[in-house]
C-alpha positions, 0 to 999 in steps of 0.5 A: 841494426842487427844484434848482437853487437860485437866489439873490435877491442873487447879487452876494453870491456875489462873496465866494466869492473870499475862500475860496480867497484865505484858503486860499492865505494860510493855506498860505503862513503854514504854509509860513513857520512850517515853514521857520522851525521847521526853521531854528531846529531846525538851530541847536538852538533848536527840536525837529525836530517830532513827526513824527520821533519818532512815526513816519510814521503819526502824522505823517499823522494829525497833519497831518489833524488840523491841517488839520481846523479850518482846513478847517471854518472855510473851509466855515463862511465858504463857507456864510455867503456862500451864505446872504448871497446869499439862496438860494431853492428850490422846495419842495412845499407839501402842503395840503388845498385846493380848492372844495366846494359844499354842495348842499342839497335844500330841497324840501318833503320836507325837513320830514319828521321821520324825521330828528329834529327834521326833515331840514332842521334836521339838514342845516343843523346837520351842514353847519355842523359840516362848515364848521367843520372845514375849513381856510382853504384850502378855499373853500366855496359853498352851493347850495339846490335845490328846483324850481330851483337857486340859488347862495346863496353863491359859493365863499369862504374866509370861513366866516362868510358860508357859515354865514349862507347855510346858515341861509337854507336853507328847504324849499319846492316839489319836487326837481330834482337836475339843477338842483342839480347845474347850479347847483353846477357854475355856482358852481364855474365862477364863474357862466360856464356856459350849457347848454341842455336840448337840449345835455344831450339830445345827446352830453355828451362834446362839451360842454366846460365846463373842468376843475375837478379840485380841486372837489367837490360834497356833495349832500344829498337824499332822492334823490326827483327830481320834475323833468322835467330828467334829472340823469344827463347833468349828472352825466356833465358833472360827471365830464368836468369832474373834479368829484366828487359825494359824495351824502348820503342823508337819510331812511328808505328805507321812507318816511314822510309830510309835510304841506304846505299841508294835503295829505299826501304820501309821501316816501322815501329813493331810495338807488339814485339817489343811489348812481348819481350818486356812482358816475358821478363817482367820489364816495361815497354815504353814508347818514345815518339820523339827525342824529348819523350825518349829522354823522359823514358830513360828517366822513368826506368826504375832500378832496384833498391837493394839492402846490403848488410854492412858491418859498421862501428857504432862507438860514436852512438855510445859516446853520444849517449854518455854525453847526453846522460852526463849533461842531464845529470849535471843539469839535475844536480845544478837545479837540486843543489846549485852545483854540478856535483 
């Protein structure tokens, strides 16, 4: 909790004048009672008091006990007045939040069966499991990339929409990791991202697309890039924008074959490329040799825990403190005199 505390109803603080007023009135009543007791004692109608019989140490203890309950009652009144003024404080709200883009390779190589039943089917099911585990504070988007990158679903907290987009992932064409990363960055930036290939060939540090430190890209692919667009400048652009790219390798490094339109082509997992992409942005590369491992990989991706200042009312804390003080005062009075007050 961050101080100072503010009050939503500061006019209620006027009631604080009651505390010293009642304290002064109580002292006057006590003084009159003592004077009256002394007057009666001189006439032989009342004892001088316990102090004379029990000594100075007992006198101090008795006076302290006699003031304990009134002091507690005054503190209770003070706390209740503060609660009525509706105190508010800024407290940190820790939560996992941000934007995650699921960038899924939808090239023809995703029809390979080295991950049963196929790479594509396994990727869809694992992606759905990942979405189901996320809290509502995580906005998730879906990007499909083959020869080009397409934003199938802009970042949203509506998980049903994300799952629908995942079901639309269909393998075809080649693989362009650069297009997938570009489409993902565009989705994170809200579609406001225009970069030419000429700019990417220049000094990446001169390109400013903004900072998105609470965003991450989970890129799932076999890593075999078939595009002329170099993905590494886009990776550097993501790193400069504070976006981590976690890469998930899907397939067998030893390679396999796929048949597309009657033609057989070789495909293998390029772990070196996927590792380089992840390392450049501070992300992680994780291998998923089968469907179960792929599901486990998604579950192991850590999303940042952020602390968001939240201005919240804490009247209940003051009221609870007043109740505790009042109960303690009543208990003390009962043990001392056998009555509440």
